[in-house]
C-alpha positions as a Python dict, from the first residue, in 0.01 Angstrom:
ca = {
    (1, 'N'): (0, 0, 0),
    (2, 'L'): (-148, 344, 78),
    (3, 'V'): (73, 513, -180),
    (4, 'N'): (7, 246, -442),
    (5, 'R'): (-371, 256, -391),
    (6, 'T'): (-392, 634, -399),
    (7, 'V'): (-175, 676, -707),
    (8, 'A'): (-363, 396, -884),
    (9, 'M'): (-699, 560, -806),
    (10, 'T'): (-570, 898, -926),
    (11, 'H'): (-478, 733, -1258),
    (12, 'K'): (-798, 534, -1283),
    (13, 'Y'): (-1038, 817, -1209),
    (14, 'F'): (-853, 1129, -1328),
    (15, 'G'): (-586, 1012, -1572),
    (16, 'G'): (-319, 1070, -1308),
    (17, 'V'): (-393, 1443, -1274),
    (18, 'V'): (-410, 1589, -923),
    (19, 'Q'): (-748, 1758, -879),
    (20, 'Y'): (-844, 2072, -690),
    (21, 'G'): (-997, 1993, -352),
    (22, 'E'): (-1309, 2209, -370),
    (23, 'A'): (-1580, 1970, -245),
    (24, 'R'): (-1492, 1966, 124),
    (25, 'E'): (-1666, 1791, 412),
    (26, 'P'): (-1598, 1787, 788),
    (27, 'L'): (-1408, 1459, 752),
    (28, 'D'): (-1146, 1648, 551),
    (29, 'D'): (-1075, 1867, 851),
    (30, 'E'): (-987, 1552, 1045),
    (31, 'I'): (-726, 1439, 792),
    (32, 'N'): (-585, 1793, 779),
    (33, 'A'): (-566, 1798, 1159),
    (34, 'A'): (-396, 1457, 1159),
    (35, 'C'): (-129, 1600, 930),
    (36, 'A'): (-79, 1906, 1151),
    (37, 'D'): (-61, 1683, 1459),
    (38, 'A'): (197, 1455, 1296),
    (39, 'V'): (414, 1751, 1193),
    (40, 'S'): (396, 1898, 1543),
    (41, 'T'): (461, 1565, 1714),
    (42, 'V'): (754, 1475, 1491),
    (43, 'S'): (910, 1817, 1547),
    (44, 'R'): (867, 1793, 1925),
    (45, 'C'): (1002, 1437, 1933),
    (46, 'F'): (1308, 1527, 1727),
    (47, 'N'): (1380, 1820, 1956),
    (48, 'T'): (1369, 1589, 2258),
    (49, 'Y'): (1548, 1297, 2085),
    (50, 'H'): (1242, 1069, 2107),
    (51, 'L'): (1294, 927, 1759),
    (52, 'S'): (1082, 618, 1813),
    (53, 'D'): (786, 838, 1906),
    (54, 'A'): (846, 1049, 1595),
    (55, 'D'): (841, 735, 1383),
    (56, 'D'): (518, 624, 1553),
    (57, 'A'): (356, 959, 1473),
    (58, 'I'): (439, 922, 1104),
    (59, 'F'): (291, 575, 1078),
    (60, 'T'): (-12, 686, 1281),
    (61, 'L'): (-67, 946, 1009),
    (62, 'F'): (-44, 681, 737),
    (63, 'R'): (-291, 459, 925),
    (64, 'R'): (-527, 757, 953),
    (65, 'A'): (-503, 807, 576),
    (66, 'N'): (-596, 441, 522),
    (67, 'K'): (-895, 490, 751),
    (68, 'Y'): (-989, 802, 552),
    (69, 'I'): (-1005, 583, 240),
    (70, 'D'): (-1244, 346, 418),
    (71, 'E'): (-1455, 639, 541),
    (72, 'T'): (-1478, 822, 208),
    (73, 'M'): (-1502, 517, -22),
    (74, 'P'): (-1351, 670, -338),
    (75, 'W'): (-1468, 374, -550),
    (76, 'V'): (-1829, 465, -466),
    (77, 'L'): (-1773, 835, -538),
    (78, 'A'): (-1634, 741, -880),
    (79, 'K'): (-1963, 580, -986),
    (80, 'N'): (-2153, 908, -1009),
    (81, 'D'): (-2056, 1216, -1211),
    (82, 'A'): (-2216, 1436, -946),
    (83, 'T'): (-1968, 1313, -683),
    (84, 'L'): (-1653, 1346, -897),
    (85, 'P'): (-1561, 1681, -738),
    (86, 'R'): (-1578, 1512, -398),
    (87, 'L'): (-1362, 1227, -531),
    (88, 'G'): (-1107, 1483, -649),
    (89, 'T'): (-1101, 1635, -302),
    (90, 'V'): (-1058, 1296, -135),
    (91, 'L'): (-771, 1200, -362),
    (92, 'Y'): (-608, 1540, -319),
    (93, 'N'): (-627, 1502, 59),
    (94, 'L'): (-475, 1154, 38),
    (95, 'L'): (-192, 1264, -192),
    (96, 'E'): (-118, 1566, 27),
    (97, 'T'): (-118, 1348, 339),
    (98, 'I'): (122, 1110, 166),
    (99, 'R'): (344, 1403, 65),
    (100, 'I'): (360, 1533, 422),
    (101, 'G'): (417, 1184, 564),
    (102, 'A'): (693, 1111, 313),
    (103, 'I'): (876, 1433, 401),
    (104, 'L'): (852, 1345, 771),
    (105, 'L'): (976, 994, 692),
    (106, 'E'): (1292, 1117, 517),
    (107, 'P'): (1527, 1107, 821),
    (108, 'F'): (1429, 745, 886),
    (109, 'M'): (1401, 606, 534),
    (110, 'P'): (1554, 853, 287),
    (111, 'S'): (1534, 634, -23),
    (112, 'T'): (1173, 533, 51),
    (113, 'S'): (1080, 896, 115),
    (114, 'K'): (1234, 996, -218),
    (115, 'A'): (1057, 712, -400),
    (116, 'I'): (720, 819, -256),
    (117, 'L'): (774, 1184, -345),
    (118, 'D'): (890, 1085, -694),
    (119, 'E'): (584, 864, -739),
    (120, 'I'): (347, 1150, -657),
    (121, 'S'): (560, 1378, -880),
    (122, 'T'): (614, 1661, -636),
    (123, 'D'): (904, 1899, -603),
    (124, 'V'): (753, 2047, -287),
    (125, 'R'): (972, 1852, -45),
    (126, 'S'): (1093, 2091, 222),
    (127, 'L'): (1015, 2035, 587),
    (128, 'D'): (877, 2390, 599),
    (129, 'S'): (617, 2293, 338),
    (130, 'T'): (460, 2050, 585),
    (131, 'E'): (352, 2337, 810),
    (132, 'K'): (51, 2410, 589),
    (133, 'F'): (-179, 2157, 425),
    (134, 'G'): (-207, 2216, 52),
    (135, 'G'): (147, 2209, -84),
    (136, 'L'): (75, 1958, -359),
    (137, 'V'): (32, 2139, -690),
    (138, 'V'): (-303, 2090, -861),
    (139, 'G'): (-262, 1967, -1218),
    (140, 'T'): (48, 1764, -1140),
    (141, 'I'): (50, 1426, -1310),
    (142, 'V'): (144, 1154, -1063),
    (143, 'G'): (378, 872, -1163),
    (144, 'E'): (275, 515, -1216),
    (145, 'A'): (165, 313, -913),
    (146, 'K'): (432, 66, -814),
    (147, 'P'): (517, -121, -496),
    (148, 'L'): (770, 55, -276),
    (149, 'F'): (893, -272, -130),
    (150, 'A'): (943, -602, -308),
    (151, 'R'): (775, -907, -163),
    (152, 'I'): (1007, -1138, 22),
    (153, 'D'): (1034, -1485, -123),
    (154, 'E'): (1022, -1694, 195),
    (155, 'T'): (1210, -1990, 48),
    (156, 'K'): (1488, -1772, -92),
    (157, 'F'): (1505, -1574, 233),
    (158, 'S'): (1529, -1892, 443),
    (159, 'T'): (1799, -2030, 215),
    (160, 'E'): (2003, -1708, 246),
    (161, 'I'): (1974, -1714, 624),
    (162, 'Y'): (2080, -2079, 632),
    (163, 'K'): (2381, -2009, 407),
    (164, 'N'): (2490, -1712, 616),
    (165, 'N'): (2470, -1908, 940),
    (166, 'I'): (2683, -2199, 828),
}
């Protein structure tokens, strides 16, 4: 949902073009720090074979990005031309957080990681690129917002389980 919302807002407010993050506020430092913390934690956890903790750190980062949306309220920023630079910064920070999170997610969910990185149209996919916030290229045009996971039809799912257990 985070990826879908962010890509959709980038299309809605900026025609899909990644903006330069020039209108910074202290809250931005928190999302940047959350990314740095996730990268550090995932690295440490991989080195000590605590893969579950690494996975938790990645999804903690994604939850923090969702909270950042609630804190910055991009839909409110979009209503005033004077706050459009701030909106560009917020969306840049979200897209960059998604990029970093998707790269960290790759060992756990390689096809989902690839789909996320494809959706935000980035070729900056190396683990080394997560060491510094700001790897997403300004001016990139993100792909179309689409769900990463299909909804499960409960009836069909129940029927399949029943068939497989007979």
